VEXNUKOL-523457 format. One line per 5 residues: for each residue x, y, z of N, C-alpha, C. Coordinates in nm, 3 decimals. Each point is the difference from the previous one (the first is absolute). Example, Ala and Ser with C-alpha at 12.3 -4.5 7.8 and 13.67 -1.06 7.14 Angstrom:
<nodes>
1.319:-0.569:0.780:-0.089:0.119:0.000:0.090:0.120:0.000 | -0.035:0.105:-0.072:0.082:0.119:0.006:-0.077:0.109:0.073
</nodes>
This chain:
<nodes>
4.806:3.690:3.399:0.141:-0.033:-0.022:0.073:0.003:0.135 | 0.056:-0.113:0.036:0.061:-0.017:0.132:0.124:0.088:0.014 | 0.011:0.064:0.116:0.117:0.082:0.028:0.125:-0.087:0.008 | 0.104:0.030:-0.077:0.125:-0.078:0.012:0.054:0.009:0.143 | 0.058:-0.108:0.048:0.050:-0.005:0.138:0.095:0.116:0.029
0.085:0.031:-0.095:0.098:0.107:0.020:-0.066:0.134:0.029 | -0.123:0.018:-0.050:-0.067:0.130:0.013:-0.097:0.009:0.119 | -0.025:-0.111:0.066:-0.095:0.004:0.112:0.044:0.100:0.107 | 0.127:0.002:0.043:0.041:0.100:0.100:-0.013:0.144:-0.054 | 0.028:0.019:-0.128:-0.015:0.134:-0.059:-0.146:0.042:0.000
-0.087:-0.091:-0.035:-0.144:0.028:0.001:-0.045:0.044:0.138 | 0.046:-0.071:0.102:-0.036:0.036:0.138:0.054:0.138:0.037 | 0.123:0.030:-0.043:0.060:0.130:0.031:-0.075:0.112:-0.070 | -0.040:-0.023:-0.124:-0.076:0.102:-0.073:-0.135:0.026:0.067 | -0.068:-0.106:0.036:-0.132:0.016:0.064:0.014:0.072:0.135
0.103:-0.035:0.076:0.021:0.064:0.131:0.036:0.147:-0.014 | 0.060:0.038:-0.112:0.047:0.138:-0.018:-0.096:0.085:-0.081 | -0.115:-0.055:-0.037:-0.094:0.071:-0.085:-0.051:0.128:0.066 | -0.020:0.102:-0.083:-0.051:0.128:0.048:-0.109:0.046:-0.098 | -0.123:-0.003:0.044:-0.113:0.028:-0.091:0.005:0.141:-0.057
0.040:0.096:0.082:0.005:0.138:-0.047:0.105:0.016:-0.110 | 0.118:-0.054:0.024:0.105:0.008:-0.101:-0.036:-0.083:-0.123 | -0.069:-0.110:0.020:-0.041:-0.084:-0.113:-0.090:0.077:-0.095 | -0.093:0.074:0.054:-0.091:0.079:-0.083:0.075:0.110:-0.075 | 0.094:0.064:0.069:0.078:0.106:-0.063:0.088:-0.056:-0.112
0.060:-0.116:0.024:0.086:-0.061:-0.101:-0.081:-0.048:-0.120 | -0.117:-0.053:0.026:-0.088:-0.043:-0.108:-0.042:0.119:-0.086 | -0.032:0.110:0.064:-0.039:0.120:-0.074:0.115:0.052:-0.084 | 0.122:-0.001:0.056:0.118:0.047:-0.073:0.023:-0.084:-0.125 | -0.033:-0.127:0.007:0.016:-0.090:-0.114:-0.129:-0.009:-0.084
-0.078:0.107:0.004:-0.119:0.013:-0.085:-0.102:-0.112:0.025 | -0.002:-0.051:0.124:-0.094:-0.105:0.040:0.013:-0.128:-0.082 | 0.119:-0.024:-0.051:0.023:-0.120:-0.081:0.033:-0.122:0.085 | 0.051:0.021:0.122:0.047:-0.112:0.081:-0.041:0.019:0.145 | -0.013:-0.113:0.069:-0.021:0.001:0.144:0.136:0.008:0.069
-0.001:0.045:0.123:0.123:0.010:0.079:-0.027:-0.043:0.144 | 0.104:-0.053:0.063:-0.006:-0.017:0.145:0.018:0.136:0.068 | 0.067:0.091:-0.068:0.028:0.132:0.058:0.132:0.002:0.074 | 0.099:-0.072:-0.053:0.131:-0.007:0.064:0.097:0.087:-0.079 | 0.047:0.107:0.061:0.089:0.093:-0.069:0.140:-0.059:-0.014
0.077:0.059:-0.091:0.130:-0.055:-0.039:0.094:-0.029:0.117 | 0.018:0.092:0.096:0.094:-0.030:0.109:-0.038:-0.125:0.079 | -0.128:-0.017:0.028:-0.044:-0.118:0.074:0.010:-0.125:-0.087 | -0.032:0.013:-0.129:0.016:-0.114:-0.090:0.145:-0.049:-0.001 | 0.095:0.095:-0.003:0.141:-0.037:-0.002:0.038:-0.073:0.129
-0.057:0.041:0.110:0.028:-0.067:0.127:-0.057:-0.142:-0.001 | -0.119:-0.014:-0.056:-0.062:-0.133:-0.012:0.085:-0.088:-0.091 | 0.046:0.056:-0.112:0.087:-0.075:-0.092:0.127:-0.047:0.073 | 0.059:0.092:0.075:0.125:-0.031:0.070:-0.020:-0.116:0.098 | -0.108:0.006:0.074:-0.029:-0.106:0.096:-0.030:-0.132:-0.070
-0.072:0.009:-0.110:-0.034:-0.123:-0.074:0.127:-0.065:-0.057 | 0.086:0.081:-0.057:0.124:-0.053:-0.055:0.086:-0.063:0.110 | 0.008:0.067:0.115:0.083:-0.052:0.110:-0.050:-0.136:0.048 | -0.132:-0.018:0.002:-0.055:-0.124:0.053:-0.017:-0.110:-0.105 | -0.031:0.040:-0.124:-0.039:-0.100:-0.100:0.081:0.006:-0.129
0.093:0.094:-0.005:0.086:0.009:-0.117:-0.067:0.066:-0.120 | 0.072:0.003:-0.110:-0.053:0.056:-0.123:-0.089:-0.102:-0.069 | -0.051:0.034:-0.117:-0.089:-0.090:-0.071:0.067:-0.136:-0.023 | -0.065:-0.108:0.037:0.060:-0.133:-0.020:0.009:-0.034:-0.149 | 0.111:-0.055:-0.040:0.021:-0.033:-0.141:-0.103:-0.098:-0.053
-0.048:-0.088:0.088:-0.086:-0.110:-0.044:-0.135:0.047:-0.053 | -0.053:0.110:0.054:-0.135:0.041:-0.042:-0.017:0.152:-0.002 | 0.108:0.073:-0.028:-0.012:0.146:0.005:-0.100:0.053:-0.103 | -0.010:-0.067:-0.116:-0.095:0.048:-0.101:-0.143:-0.017:0.048 | -0.030:-0.111:0.065:-0.135:-0.021:0.056:-0.031:0.105:0.105
0.099:0.036:0.079:-0.019:0.102:0.103:-0.032:0.135:-0.064 | 0.074:0.035:-0.104:-0.024:0.127:-0.068:-0.140:0.003:-0.061 | -0.038:-0.109:-0.066:-0.133:-0.006:-0.062:-0.109:0.009:0.107 | 0.022:-0.064:0.113:-0.098:0.011:0.109:-0.012:0.145:0.046 | 0.114:0.065:0.019:-0.003:0.141:0.041:-0.075:0.085:-0.102
0.017:-0.033:-0.126:-0.067:0.077:-0.106:-0.150:-0.029:-0.005 | -0.041:-0.109:0.060:-0.143:-0.034:0.000:-0.076:0.068:0.113 | 0.073:0.059:0.093:-0.064:0.058:0.118:-0.048:0.143:-0.026 | -0.109:0.039:0.063:-0.052:0.136:-0.022:0.086:0.110:0.061 | 0.069:-0.030:0.111:0.076:0.105:0.068:0.133:0.024:-0.072
0.026:0.126:-0.029:0.117:0.038:-0.079:0.131:-0.032:0.072 | -0.002:-0.002:0.132:0.123:-0.029:0.074:0.062:-0.134:-0.039 | -0.082:-0.096:-0.038:0.054:-0.129:-0.043:0.081:0.013:-0.128 | -0.049:0.082:-0.093:0.075:0.020:-0.123:0.131:0.074:0.027 | -0.004:0.097:0.091:0.123:0.071:0.035:0.102:-0.097:0.061
-0.048:-0.089:0.086:0.090:-0.098:0.062:0.064:-0.089:-0.108 | -0.081:-0.051:-0.091:0.051:-0.091:-0.103:0.106:0.069:-0.085 | -0.024:0.124:-0.039:0.099:0.074:-0.080:0.129:0.019:0.077 | -0.013:0.044:0.124:0.118:0.029:0.081:0.084:-0.125:0.021 | -0.064:-0.110:0.032:0.076:-0.121:0.028:0.052:-0.066:-0.128
-0.067:0.018:-0.112:0.058:-0.044:-0.126:0.127:0.078:-0.033 | 0.000:0.128:0.034:0.117:0.082:-0.030:0.122:-0.043:0.080 | -0.023:-0.072:0.109:0.111:-0.046:0.084:0.059:-0.133:-0.047 | -0.058:-0.055:-0.105:0.055:-0.124:-0.055:0.029:0.015:-0.149 | 0.026:0.123:-0.045:0.022:0.023:-0.143:0.124:-0.071:-0.052
0.101:-0.015:0.085:0.121:-0.069:-0.044:-0.027:-0.147:-0.031 | -0.105:-0.053:0.056:-0.034:-0.141:-0.022:-0.103:-0.018:-0.111 | -0.042:0.111:-0.060:-0.106:-0.007:-0.101:0.042:-0.082:-0.121 | -0.081:-0.095:-0.036:0.025:-0.082:-0.119:-0.067:0.064:-0.121 | 0.037:-0.047:-0.118:-0.039:0.069:-0.122:-0.151:0.005:-0.021
-0.072:-0.101:0.048:-0.144:-0.003:-0.024:-0.082:0.082:0.100 | 0.066:0.065:0.095:-0.074:0.080:0.098:-0.066:0.121:-0.065 | 0.042:0.036:-0.119:-0.058:0.115:-0.068:-0.150:-0.017:-0.019 | -0.046:-0.123:-0.013:-0.144:-0.021:-0.017:-0.076:0.022:0.130 | 0.066:-0.022:0.112:-0.061:0.036:0.129:-0.009:0.152:0.010
0.107:0.069:-0.038:-0.004:0.146:0.002:-0.110:0.051:-0.093 | -0.014:-0.063:-0.114:-0.104:0.041:-0.095:-0.139:-0.018:0.063 | -0.019:-0.112:0.067:-0.127:-0.024:0.070:-0.028:0.112:0.100 | 0.101:0.040:0.073:-0.016:0.106:0.100:-0.030:0.135:-0.066 | 0.058:0.022:-0.117:-0.022:0.126:-0.071:-0.142:0.014:-0.053
-0.058:-0.111:-0.045:-0.129:0.010:-0.068:-0.118:-0.033:0.090 | 0.026:-0.037:0.123:-0.107:-0.027:0.096:0.007:0.099:0.116 | -0.116:0.051:0.037:-0.010:0.102:0.105:0.096:0.115:-0.030 | 0.000:0.044:-0.124:0.098:0.096:-0.048:-0.033:0.143:0.044 | 0.099:0.064:0.053:-0.006:0.143:0.029:0.144:0.046:0.018
0.021:0.130:0.001:0.137:0.052:-0.001:0.081:-0.045:0.121 | -0.066:-0.022:0.113:0.075:-0.030:0.123:0.069:-0.136:-0.005 | -0.055:-0.093:-0.076:0.068:-0.128:-0.018:0.080:-0.003:-0.130 | -0.059:0.049:-0.107:0.063:-0.010:-0.132:0.136:0.069:-0.002 | 0.011:0.117:0.060:0.125:0.075:-0.007:0.113:-0.072:0.072
-0.030:-0.061:0.113:0.101:-0.077:0.073:0.039:-0.125:-0.077 | -0.099:-0.071:-0.050:0.028:-0.122:-0.076:0.084:0.032:-0.122 | -0.037:0.106:-0.073:0.070:0.034:-0.124:0.144:0.045:0.027 | 0.016:0.097:0.088:0.132:0.060:0.020:0.093:-0.086:0.085 | -0.055:-0.076:0.092:0.084:-0.080:0.090:0.009:-0.146:-0.043
-0.113:-0.067:-0.010:0.003:-0.143:-0.031:0.035:-0.025:-0.147 | -0.075:0.061:-0.090:0.027:-0.021:-0.143:0.133:0.063:-0.039 | 0.028:0.118:0.053:0.126:0.066:-0.032:0.121:-0.084:0.036 | -0.001:-0.059:0.117:0.112:-0.085:0.042:0.001:-0.134:-0.073 | -0.119:-0.050:-0.033:-0.008:-0.124:-0.077:0.071:0.017:-0.135
-0.026:0.112:-0.068:0.061:0.020:-0.131:0.150:0.027:0.009 | 0.046:0.048:0.113:0.146:0.011:0.019:0.061:-0.139:0.009 | -0.071:-0.091:0.063:0.050:-0.137:0.016:-0.015:-0.081:-0.128 | -0.110:0.026:-0.072:-0.029:-0.075:-0.123:-0.021:0.097:-0.117 | 0.105:0.068:-0.043:-0.016:0.103:-0.104:-0.051:-0.054:-0.133
0.023:-0.127:-0.028:-0.049:-0.055:-0.127:-0.152:-0.013:-0.003 | -0.062:0.015:0.117:-0.146:-0.006:0.008:-0.066:0.135:-0.031 | 0.078:0.106:-0.001:-0.058:0.133:-0.012:-0.083:0.014:-0.126 | 0.058:-0.027:-0.116:-0.073:0.019:-0.125:-0.122:-0.091:-0.009 | 0.017:-0.125:0.039:-0.111:-0.096:-0.009:-0.120:0.046:0.082
0.026:0.035:0.125:-0.110:0.034:0.092:-0.057:0.138:-0.029 | 0.086:0.100:-0.012:-0.051:0.137:-0.015:-0.070:0.020:-0.134 | 0.050:-0.063:-0.106:-0.068:0.014:-0.129:-0.138:-0.065:0.004 | -0.013:-0.103:0.081:-0.131:-0.063:0.021:-0.091:0.093:0.078 | 0.051:0.055:0.107:-0.081:0.086:0.087:-0.044:0.129:-0.069
0.091:0.062:-0.074:-0.032:0.130:-0.058:-0.112:-0.010:-0.102 | -0.016:-0.118:-0.059:-0.102:-0.018:-0.105:-0.136:-0.043:0.055 | -0.007:-0.019:0.132:-0.131:-0.029:0.060:-0.078:0.130:0.013 | -0.125:-0.013:0.040:-0.078:0.120:0.029:-0.009:0.023:0.151 | 0.090:-0.064:0.074:0.002:0.014:0.146:0.093:0.115:0.038
-0.057:0.106:0.054:0.081:0.120:0.028:0.105:-0.027:0.107 | -0.022:-0.098:0.087:0.096:-0.025:0.107:0.121:-0.076:-0.051 | -0.019:-0.089:-0.096:0.114:-0.065:-0.064:0.077:0.102:-0.084 | -0.073:0.087:-0.069:0.066:0.104:-0.079:0.077:0.095:0.091 | -0.060:0.039:0.109:0.069:0.088:0.096:0.127:-0.066:0.052
-0.007:-0.131:0.021:0.117:-0.074:0.049:0.113:-0.002:-0.101 | -0.034:0.001:-0.128:0.104:0.007:-0.104:0.079:0.130:0.010 | -0.064:0.104:0.046:0.068:0.128:0.021:0.076:0.003:0.132 | -0.062:-0.052:0.104:0.054:0.021:0.134:0.105:-0.102:0.043 | 0.015:-0.109:-0.071:0.100:-0.098:0.047:0.141:0.058:-0.004
0.022:0.101:-0.083:0.134:0.063:-0.008:0.012:0.123:0.090 | -0.097:0.023:0.085:-0.005:0.123:0.078:0.127:0.022:0.082 | 0.061:-0.107:0.049:0.119:0.011:0.085:0.129:-0.038:-0.072 | -0.006:-0.010:-0.131:0.116:-0.048:-0.075:0.108:0.108:-0.021 | -0.038:0.126:0.007:0.094:0.111:-0.015:0.083:-0.014:-0.128
0.134:-0.006:0.013:0.086:-0.003:-0.120:-0.011:-0.132:-0.077 | -0.065:-0.099:0.059:-0.020:-0.127:-0.069:-0.133:-0.006:-0.076 | -0.071:0.110:-0.002:-0.127:0.005:-0.072:0.021:-0.026:-0.149 | -0.083:-0.087:-0.054:-0.001:-0.024:-0.144:-0.089:0.107:-0.062 | 0.060:0.110:-0.044:-0.079:0.113:-0.049:-0.074:-0.033:-0.128
0.056:-0.087:-0.080:-0.068:-0.038:-0.124:-0.131:-0.071:0.031 | 0.004:-0.090:0.097:-0.120:-0.072:0.040:-0.099:0.093:0.069 | 0.050:0.085:0.087:-0.086:0.096:0.067:-0.073:0.088:-0.101 | 0.073:0.052:-0.096:-0.059:0.086:-0.102:-0.101:-0.077:-0.085 | 0.031:-0.124:-0.031:-0.092:-0.083:-0.080:-0.134:-0.016:0.071
0.005:-0.025:0.130:-0.123:-0.019:0.075:-0.076:0.132:0.015 | 0.071:0.108:0.025:-0.067:0.129:0.011:-0.066:0.035:-0.133 | 0.073:-0.018:-0.109:-0.056:0.030:-0.132:-0.127:-0.080:-0.026 | 0.001:-0.125:0.043:-0.116:-0.087:-0.019:-0.121:0.052:0.078 | 0.025:0.062:0.114:-0.109:0.040:0.090:-0.040:0.147:-0.013
0.076:0.077:-0.074:-0.037:0.141:-0.020:-0.138:0.007:-0.064 | -0.082:0.087:0.054:-0.137:0.012:-0.048:-0.101:-0.071:0.088 | 0.050:-0.078:0.097:-0.090:-0.068:0.093:-0.078:0.104:0.081 | -0.123:-0.034:0.031:-0.084:0.086:0.084:0.004:-0.044:0.147 | 0.076:-0.105:0.026:0.005:-0.055:0.136:0.093:0.082:0.089
-0.053:0.047:0.111:0.079:0.079:0.095:0.125:-0.075:0.044 | -0.014:-0.129:0.034:0.112:-0.074:0.056:0.108:-0.030:-0.104 | -0.037:0.001:-0.126:0.101:-0.014:-0.105:0.075:0.131:-0.019 | -0.074:0.108:-0.012:0.066:0.129:-0.022:0.083:0.043:0.120 | -0.045:-0.033:0.118:0.077:0.029:0.121:0.131:-0.080:-0.001
-0.008:-0.126:-0.039:0.120:-0.085:-0.002:0.100:0.046:-0.105 | -0.049:0.045:-0.114:0.090:0.052:-0.104:0.082:0.115:0.057 | -0.068:0.093:0.066:0.071:0.113:0.059:0.092:-0.041:0.113 | -0.045:-0.096:0.079:0.078:-0.043:0.117:0.132:-0.063:-0.042 | -0.005:-0.092:-0.097:0.123:-0.067:-0.040:0.096:0.097:-0.068
-0.053:0.095:-0.074:0.086:0.102:-0.061:0.060:0.091:0.108 | -0.080:0.035:0.099:0.051:0.085:0.109:0.114:-0.069:0.074 | -0.018:-0.128:0.031:0.105:-0.073:0.070:0.126:-0.009:-0.085 | -0.017:-0.024:-0.129:0.119:-0.010:-0.085:0.065:0.136:-0.021 | -0.076:0.107:0.012:0.059:0.134:-0.014:0.103:0.028:0.109
-0.009:-0.071:0.112:0.098:0.018:0.108:0.134:-0.063:-0.038 | -0.002:-0.088:-0.098:0.122:-0.065:-0.049:0.049:0.066:-0.129 | -0.095:0.031:-0.090:0.036:0.053:-0.132:-0.102:0.106:-0.043 | 0.010:0.119:0.057:-0.100:0.104:-0.030:-0.006:0.038:-0.147 | 0.116:0.003:-0.068:0.000:0.041:-0.140:-0.079:-0.097:-0.087
0.007:-0.129:0.033:-0.076:-0.099:-0.075:-0.150:0.030:0.011 | -0.045:0.026:0.122:-0.143:0.022:0.022:-0.046:0.128:-0.068 | 0.080:0.104:0.007:-0.036:0.125:-0.068:-0.015:-0.024:-0.150 | 0.097:-0.066:-0.058:-0.004:-0.027:-0.144:-0.120:-0.089:-0.036 | -0.028:-0.097:0.085:-0.109:-0.093:-0.029:-0.135:0.073:0.002
-0.027:0.076:0.106:-0.133:0.061:0.012:-0.021:0.109:-0.104 | 0.108:0.063:-0.045:-0.015:0.104:-0.102:-0.051:-0.055:-0.132 | 0.027:-0.127:-0.025:-0.041:-0.058:-0.127:-0.128:-0.081:0.007 | -0.071:0.004:0.115:-0.119:-0.083:0.018:-0.121:0.084:0.040 | -0.116:-0.052:-0.028:-0.126:0.065:0.040:-0.053:-0.068:0.126
0.070:0.023:0.109:-0.042:-0.059:0.127:-0.123:0.069:0.054 | -0.077:-0.071:0.080:-0.112:0.063:0.069:0.053:0.106:0.096 | -0.085:0.092:0.038:0.042:0.102:0.095:0.048:-0.060:0.130 | -0.069:-0.104:0.047:0.040:-0.067:0.124:0.138:-0.062:-0.014 | 0.022:-0.073:-0.109:0.130:-0.064:-0.021:0.112:0.103:-0.007
-0.025:0.108:-0.070:0.103:0.103:-0.018:0.033:0.067:0.132 | -0.103:0.034:0.077:0.024:0.064:0.131:0.081:-0.092:0.091 | -0.037:-0.126:0.004:0.072:-0.095:0.084:0.144:-0.018:-0.048 | 0.018:-0.008:-0.131:0.133:-0.023:-0.056:0.097:0.113:0.033 | -0.050:0.122:0.000:0.087:0.117:0.017:0.009:0.050:0.144
-0.081:-0.056:0.088:-0.013:0.053:0.136:0.134:0.012:0.072 | 0.079:-0.105:0.000:0.126:-0.001:0.073:0.097:0.100:-0.062 | 0.009:0.004:-0.130:0.093:0.092:-0.067:-0.041:0.145:0.018 | -0.130:0.027:-0.003:-0.050:0.136:0.020:0.034:0.048:0.142 | -0.012:-0.091:0.097:0.027:0.039:0.139:0.147:0.036:0.023
0.085:-0.042:-0.092:0.144:0.027:0.011:0.051:0.092:-0.110 | -0.092:0.060:-0.071:0.039:0.095:-0.102:0.075:-0.058:-0.117 | -0.024:-0.127:-0.029:0.073:-0.066:-0.109:-0.070:0.016:-0.134 | -0.125:0.044:0.002:-0.074:0.027:-0.125:-0.075:0.131:0.014
</nodes>
């Protein structure tokens, strides 16, 4: 698959900045699921900054092809770049971009990409297109894909007082009893974040549910640290 012209300078910068020692450490941290150039976040940000200054953000004409190309590459830094640069054009996102986000969620899936896509890209998409929420999330929650299900929980992670608690509770109720670590962790995480906005709601909710130990610990962590429960 030919490298898109827009990415050729980025490819050269990644290769020039590769660090084999850091690449091995990063691969190990990610459970050996992905290859890495070994470029740590501060240097990646510098590379992004230089790339944007010289070549701009993702071109409107073929940004989806660029993202798919990045997702086809073995090195994880390409996926990080695609996510970051997509987040810089969220105001321009059209209604059908949700299927690109879905593609990113279900391919090369792991927490380091899924959590950003769910909370940042999907979360902001649903703020822009709220009528899409029920259609898309009800579809995702009924799949057997844990990353789509996790995204149904995490897209509201930054919503605070705008959280749709009825929908959040519906999804949690649907997933209670799951044996998947990433599902139970997400249940606790979204409840913990919402507890910073409405602690009484979270206390009342968890008291009436049979959450996993992991979910319950995560849900109450912030409130316990402040003596609220």
